[in-house]
Every structure is written in C-alpha cells, then in structure tokens.
C-alpha positions as CSV (number, residue, x, y, z in Angstrom):
1,M,-63.3,17.6,216.2
2,I,-66.3,18.8,218.3
3,S,-66.3,22.6,218.6
4,R,-66.7,24.4,221.9
5,L,-70.1,25.7,220.8
6,T,-71.3,22.2,220.0
7,R,-70.1,21.0,223.3
8,F,-71.8,23.9,225.0
9,V,-75.1,23.1,223.2
10,F,-74.9,19.4,224.1
11,S,-74.1,20.3,227.8
12,F,-77.0,22.8,227.9
13,V,-79.4,20.3,226.4
14,A,-78.3,17.6,228.9
15,V,-78.6,20.0,231.9
16,L,-82.0,21.2,230.7
17,G,-83.2,17.7,230.2
18,A,-82.1,16.7,233.7
19,V,-83.8,19.8,235.2
20,V,-87.0,19.0,233.4
21,I,-86.9,15.4,234.6
22,V,-86.3,16.5,238.2
23,L,-89.1,19.1,238.0
24,V,-91.5,16.5,236.7
25,Y,-90.7,14.0,239.5
26,V,-90.5,16.6,242.2
27,D,-93.8,18.3,241.3
28,R,-95.7,15.2,240.4
29,E,-97.2,14.0,243.7
30,R,-100.8,13.2,242.9
31,T,-103.0,10.3,242.0
32,P,-105.0,10.6,238.7
33,G,-108.8,10.8,239.0
34,F,-111.2,8.5,237.1
35,R,-112.5,9.8,233.8
36,S,-115.2,8.6,231.5
37,E,-114.6,8.0,227.8
38,E,-115.8,11.6,227.3
39,G,-113.1,12.8,229.7
40,K,-115.5,13.7,232.5
41,D,-115.0,12.8,236.2
42,V,-116.7,9.5,237.1
43,P,-119.4,10.2,239.6
44,G,-118.9,8.5,242.9
45,S,-115.3,7.6,242.3
46,V,-112.5,8.2,244.8
47,A,-108.8,8.9,244.1
48,V,-107.0,10.6,247.0
49,L,-103.4,10.6,248.3
50,E,-103.4,11.9,251.8
51,K,-101.9,11.8,255.3
52,V,-103.7,10.1,258.1
53,T,-102.6,10.4,261.7
54,L,-102.1,6.9,263.2
55,G,-100.5,6.4,266.6
56,G,-99.7,10.1,266.7
57,L,-97.8,10.0,263.5
58,D,-98.9,11.3,260.0
59,Q,-98.7,8.4,257.6
60,S,-99.4,8.3,253.8
61,V,-102.4,6.6,252.4
62,L,-103.6,6.1,248.8
63,I,-107.3,5.4,248.3
64,R,-108.6,4.6,244.8
65,G,-111.8,3.1,243.5
66,K,-114.3,3.7,240.6
67,D,-117.2,3.5,243.0
68,N,-116.8,4.6,246.6
69,S,-119.5,2.3,247.7
70,S,-117.5,-0.8,246.7
71,P,-116.0,-3.1,249.3
72,V,-112.7,-1.8,250.8
73,V,-109.5,-3.7,250.5
74,L,-106.5,-2.7,252.6
75,F,-103.0,-3.8,251.5
76,L,-100.3,-4.4,254.1
77,H,-96.9,-4.1,252.4
78,G,-93.8,-6.2,252.9
79,G,-90.4,-5.5,254.4
80,P,-90.7,-4.3,257.1
81,G,-90.3,-1.0,255.5
82,M,-90.8,-1.9,251.8
83,P,-93.8,0.1,250.4
84,M,-96.2,-1.2,247.8
85,M,-97.7,2.2,246.9
86,Y,-95.1,3.1,244.4
87,L,-96.0,-0.1,242.4
88,A,-99.8,0.3,242.7
89,H,-100.2,2.0,239.3
90,Q,-98.8,-1.1,237.6
91,F,-100.8,-3.8,239.3
92,Q,-104.0,-2.6,240.9
93,R,-105.9,-0.8,238.1
94,G,-107.8,-4.1,237.5
95,L,-109.0,-4.1,241.1
96,E,-110.3,-0.5,241.2
97,D,-113.5,-1.3,239.4
98,A,-114.5,-3.8,242.1
99,F,-112.9,-2.5,245.2
100,V,-111.9,0.7,247.0
101,T,-108.2,-0.1,247.2
102,V,-106.1,1.3,250.0
103,Q,-102.3,1.4,250.0
104,W,-100.7,2.4,253.3
105,D,-97.0,3.4,253.7
106,Q,-96.5,2.1,257.2
107,R,-94.5,4.2,259.8
108,G,-90.9,4.3,258.7
109,A,-91.6,3.2,255.1
110,G,-91.7,5.1,251.8
111,K,-93.6,8.3,252.1
112,S,-94.1,7.7,255.8
113,Y,-90.3,7.6,256.5
114,S,-88.7,10.6,258.2
115,R,-86.3,11.3,261.0
116,D,-89.4,12.0,263.2
117,V,-90.2,8.3,263.5
118,S,-89.2,7.2,267.0
119,V,-87.2,3.9,267.2
120,E,-89.3,3.1,270.3
121,T,-92.4,2.9,268.2
122,M,-91.0,0.4,265.7
123,N,-92.6,-2.7,267.1
124,V,-95.3,-5.1,266.0
125,R,-97.7,-4.1,268.8
126,Q,-97.6,-0.4,267.6
127,F,-98.0,-1.4,263.9
128,M,-101.1,-3.5,264.9
129,S,-102.5,-0.5,266.7
130,D,-101.8,1.8,263.7
131,A,-103.5,-0.8,261.4
132,R,-106.5,-0.9,263.7
133,E,-106.8,2.9,263.7
134,L,-106.6,2.9,259.9
135,I,-109.2,0.1,259.5
136,D,-111.6,1.9,261.8
137,H,-111.0,5.1,259.8
138,L,-111.9,3.3,256.6
139,R,-114.9,1.6,258.0
140,D,-116.3,5.0,259.2
141,R,-115.3,6.8,256.0
142,F,-116.9,4.3,253.6
143,D,-119.7,3.1,256.0
144,H,-118.6,-0.6,256.0
145,K,-118.6,-2.9,258.9
146,K,-115.8,-5.0,257.5
147,V,-112.9,-4.7,255.0
148,F,-110.8,-7.2,253.0
149,L,-107.3,-7.5,254.3
150,V,-104.3,-8.4,252.0
151,G,-100.9,-8.9,253.6
152,H,-97.7,-9.4,251.5
153,S,-94.6,-10.9,253.0
154,W,-93.9,-9.0,256.3
155,G,-97.4,-7.6,255.8
156,S,-98.7,-11.2,255.9
157,Y,-97.2,-11.6,259.4
158,L,-99.0,-8.5,260.5
159,G,-102.1,-9.5,258.6
160,M,-102.4,-12.9,260.2
161,L,-102.1,-11.5,263.7
162,L,-104.8,-8.9,262.9
163,A,-107.1,-11.5,261.4
164,H,-106.6,-13.8,264.3
165,R,-107.2,-11.2,267.0
166,H,-109.9,-9.0,265.2
167,P,-111.9,-11.3,262.9
168,D,-115.0,-9.1,263.3
169,L,-113.2,-6.5,261.1
170,F,-112.7,-8.6,258.0
171,H,-114.6,-10.2,255.2
172,A,-111.5,-12.4,254.4
173,Y,-107.8,-12.4,254.8
174,I,-105.5,-12.9,251.8
175,G,-101.9,-13.8,252.5
176,V,-99.5,-13.1,249.5
177,G,-96.1,-14.6,249.9
178,Q,-97.3,-15.8,253.3
179,V,-94.8,-15.8,256.2
180,T,-94.7,-19.0,258.1
181,N,-91.5,-20.0,260.0
182,P,-88.4,-18.0,259.2
183,Q,-85.9,-20.6,260.4
184,R,-87.4,-23.3,258.3
185,A,-87.6,-20.9,255.4
186,R,-83.9,-20.1,255.6
187,E,-83.1,-23.9,255.5
188,I,-85.2,-24.3,252.3
189,Q,-83.7,-21.3,250.7
190,A,-80.2,-22.6,251.3
191,R,-81.1,-26.0,249.8
192,F,-82.6,-24.2,246.8
193,I,-79.6,-22.0,246.2
194,R,-77.2,-24.9,246.5
195,K,-79.2,-27.0,244.1
196,R,-79.5,-24.3,241.4
197,A,-75.9,-23.4,241.8
198,L,-74.8,-27.0,241.2
199,E,-77.2,-27.2,238.2
200,E,-75.7,-24.1,236.6
201,G,-72.1,-24.5,237.6
202,R,-72.1,-21.4,239.8
203,E,-69.3,-22.2,242.2
204,D,-69.3,-18.5,243.3
205,A,-72.8,-19.0,244.7
206,I,-71.8,-22.0,246.7
207,A,-68.7,-20.3,248.0
208,E,-70.7,-17.3,249.1
209,L,-73.3,-19.4,250.7
210,D,-70.7,-21.4,252.6
211,S,-68.9,-18.3,253.8
212,L,-71.7,-15.8,254.3
213,G,-74.8,-17.8,254.8
214,V,-78.1,-16.1,255.1
215,A,-76.6,-12.7,254.3
216,V,-76.4,-13.6,250.6
217,H,-79.7,-15.5,250.4
218,E,-81.6,-12.6,248.9
219,K,-78.9,-12.0,246.3
220,W,-79.0,-15.6,245.1
221,L,-82.7,-16.0,245.3
222,F,-83.0,-13.2,242.8
223,E,-80.3,-14.7,240.6
224,F,-82.1,-18.0,240.5
225,G,-85.7,-16.8,240.1
226,G,-86.9,-17.3,243.7
227,E,-87.8,-13.7,244.2
228,L,-89.0,-12.6,240.8
229,Y,-89.5,-15.6,238.5
230,E,-88.4,-13.8,235.3
231,S,-85.9,-11.3,236.6
232,T,-82.6,-11.5,238.4
233,S,-82.7,-8.1,240.2
234,W,-84.8,-5.3,241.6
235,I,-84.6,-3.4,238.3
236,P,-88.2,-4.1,237.3
237,F,-89.4,-2.5,240.5
238,L,-87.2,0.5,240.0
239,L,-88.4,1.1,236.4
240,V,-92.0,0.8,237.5
241,G,-91.6,2.9,240.6
242,L,-90.0,5.8,238.7
243,R,-93.2,6.1,236.7
244,S,-95.4,6.2,239.8
245,P,-97.7,9.3,239.8
246,E,-98.0,9.1,243.6
247,Y,-94.2,9.1,244.3
248,T,-91.9,12.1,243.7
249,I,-88.2,11.5,243.2
250,F,-87.6,12.4,246.8
251,D,-90.1,9.7,247.9
252,C,-88.3,7.2,245.7
253,L,-85.0,8.1,247.4
254,K,-86.6,7.4,250.8
255,I,-87.4,3.7,250.0
256,A,-84.0,2.3,250.7
257,P,-83.3,4.2,254.0
258,G,-86.8,3.5,255.2
259,S,-86.4,-0.2,254.5
260,N,-83.1,-0.3,256.3
261,F,-84.4,1.7,259.3
262,S,-87.5,-0.5,259.6
263,S,-85.6,-3.8,259.3
264,A,-82.9,-2.7,261.8
265,H,-85.3,-1.5,264.5
266,M,-88.4,-3.7,264.3
267,E,-89.2,-5.4,267.6
268,Y,-91.4,-8.5,267.4
269,N,-93.2,-8.2,270.7
270,V,-96.7,-9.8,270.2
271,I,-96.0,-13.5,269.8
272,N,-93.0,-15.5,270.9
273,G,-92.6,-17.9,268.0
274,P,-93.3,-18.3,264.3
275,L,-96.8,-17.9,263.0
276,M,-97.0,-21.6,262.1
277,E,-96.7,-22.4,265.8
278,E,-98.5,-19.4,267.4
279,V,-101.5,-18.7,265.1
280,A,-103.4,-21.9,264.3
281,T,-107.0,-20.5,264.2
282,V,-108.5,-17.7,262.2
283,D,-112.2,-17.0,262.4
284,V,-112.5,-15.5,258.8
285,P,-112.1,-17.1,255.4
286,V,-108.3,-17.4,254.6
287,Y,-106.8,-17.4,251.1
288,F,-103.1,-17.8,250.4
289,F,-101.9,-16.4,247.0
290,M,-98.6,-18.0,246.4
291,G,-96.2,-17.9,243.5
292,R,-95.3,-21.4,242.5
293,H,-91.6,-20.4,242.5
294,D,-91.5,-18.4,245.7
295,Y,-88.5,-19.2,247.8
296,A,-88.4,-15.9,249.7
297,T,-91.3,-17.2,251.7
298,P,-91.2,-20.8,250.5
299,A,-94.4,-22.0,248.8
300,E,-94.1,-25.5,250.4
301,L,-94.2,-24.0,253.9
302,A,-97.2,-21.8,253.1
303,N,-99.0,-24.9,251.8
304,Q,-98.3,-26.8,255.0
305,Y,-99.4,-23.8,257.1
306,L,-102.7,-23.5,255.3
307,D,-103.4,-27.2,255.8
308,S,-102.9,-26.8,259.5
309,I,-105.0,-23.7,260.0
310,E,-108.6,-23.9,261.4
311,A,-110.8,-21.4,259.6
312,P,-114.4,-21.2,258.3
313,A,-112.9,-21.6,254.8
314,K,-109.4,-21.8,253.4
315,T,-108.1,-21.8,249.8
316,M,-104.7,-22.0,248.2
317,V,-104.4,-20.0,245.0
318,W,-101.3,-20.8,242.9
319,F,-99.7,-18.3,240.5
320,E,-97.7,-20.5,238.0
321,K,-95.5,-17.7,236.5
322,S,-94.6,-15.9,239.8
323,A,-92.2,-16.2,242.7
324,H,-92.6,-13.8,245.7
325,F,-94.6,-11.0,244.0
326,P,-97.6,-12.5,242.2
327,F,-99.5,-9.2,242.3
328,F,-96.6,-7.6,240.3
329,E,-95.7,-10.6,238.2
330,E,-99.2,-11.6,237.2
331,P,-101.4,-8.5,237.8
332,E,-104.3,-9.5,235.6
333,E,-104.6,-13.0,237.2
334,F,-104.2,-11.4,240.7
335,A,-107.1,-9.0,240.0
336,E,-109.3,-11.9,238.7
337,Q,-108.5,-14.0,241.8
338,M,-109.3,-11.1,244.1
339,K,-112.7,-10.7,242.4
340,R,-113.2,-14.4,242.9
341,V,-112.6,-13.9,246.6
342,L,-115.2,-11.1,246.6
343,S,-117.8,-13.3,244.9
344,E,-117.2,-16.2,247.4
345,V,-117.4,-14.3,250.7
346,Q,-120.1,-11.7,250.0
C-alpha cells in the first residue's frame, strides 16, 4: 500500500513538473538566431519575431533568413484563421538558406487574435490591404522591388487575388492546396468519402454523410487521408506546434478560437464567384504545389484551374506523398521545389 509520504512526493513531483512545463512554454516566446559551427552569430542573418501595425492593428510577423539580402518569400496561411507560424520550425529551415522567409499571423489568427479585432474588419478587402501594407514594409526593409508569394488553402484565395491585382509586387506566385471552386470541391469530397467508406466498410461514414453532409467532410477527409496523407487527425500539428519556439502555450490556446472567429465572420467582398470563374489571368509566373492525395482542395480541380489560367509561365508541381499540406508532409521536397522556382524566375 502506498504511504501518504510517497503519495505526497509523487504529487509534488507531478505539480513541479507541470509548473516547469508551463513556465517553459509561457516564457519561451522567441525565435532562435543563426549560429556558425563555432557557435557565433552568422553575420547578415535575420531572425526576428515582432509586431507590425497593418490596417491599424498590431499583427505578429516572423522573419528568418541566413542572409538578409536573399529574396523575400511571404507565406499566407490557411483557414481563414489557421496560422502557419507555429509549424514553421518544422518545415521551413531548408528554405532559410535561400530566402528571407516571412510568416504572418493574419488579423484574428494565432498570435494576432484578440478581442480587440473588430468583426467589421474581417473581410477579404481588408486582408488584401493588410497584405499590401506588409509587402510594402518588407520591400522597403530589405530593399527589394518584388517578393515571392506563397498562399496555402484560404491563403491561396487571397494570394491569387493579390497576384492578379498587383503583379508588379511579385517574382512569382505559388499556390499550395490551391482554392478553386468551393461548390465543386464539396461535390468531389462527398464522392471521395463515399467511395472510401464503401471500400473500407465504414457504414458510419456513409450514415453521417447522408445525414449531416458538408459538416462532416473534414472529419472523414482526415479519416481517409485526404487532409494528411499518412495521418487521420490533427495530432501531428499539435505535437509539432507544442515544440514551436515562437509560440507560448497561451498562443497555442488561441489557435482554435482564432480559427472559429475568423471562419465565422469572414466576408468575401472582392469577387462575386469562385476563383476559377473570376480570376483567369495572372501577369506573373504561377506555380501550383499540390499533394497528389489532396481532397480538401481537390487536386483535380487545381489541375483544371492551372490549365485555364493565362500567365507568363505556369507549372504544376506534384507531391506524391502528400494531401493538403505538402510543406508539412514533405518539407525537404517542398524546400527543393521552392529553390527551383527561385532559379527559374530570377
């Protein structure tokens, strides 16, 4: 029988461990600098985590690169409201020797989520204005006329609009998990879920699909590998995010409410229809980076969309072991393909 003293010791150790973990996460907000093999700062490198005022609101930006004279690449995260910054330490290190990489938690997302964000500002026009301010800030700060623009999922909707309307700002546009036509995407998702459910004898999936429709698409896309090819849940993101040096535990706790807030209040007030119908010309080189198994933004629609676009150059890049998150699922290949884009357009 465990003595009272032993129970006290176990309890004390558990509480002490929990306190240490909390203190580590709470006090950890930073981004590590670049060091040489001798442990010295790399001259000319940049590693900053800071607030930038965009559209009258302070928003969090992470900027990292081994050489601050390298080309700048701005990432537009998905959602709306689903940040990429907390995953950056896992996937972008291979990019930082060739680019100055910029992660931006958009208004209402991640580190930029707070009760101070006005619902009236949650619209596509405002987000385009915020993005334009940030791009101009980066161009001035690093003395570049143009930047590379990467948009993932919702960010690819915003990114295509920016590339279409402001081509003079960009070397190239890279759409990852490219948004095309949401209605057609939902139809393809439903067919995919039904097909996989029949193959695997998952009557529960068919029953939920029949009764709840699109509300359960994401659940079953994860279950059948259409979101993450080799995982059935968000757990890999959680495990990686909890190790992020740039995110405290409080930042991590803001991800879900920020995503819910952004999705609930986003107003689409720039174009009237889907990108496939409204944006047919882009006056910069266009690359689509698509996971072969992506059913969140179905790969077949992205392929059709790219075929229809008029652009100076356009290229489809397939990631054979990925679904909707190729930068996360195949980070080394993602970095290599980004470096290929750099070599082709500069």
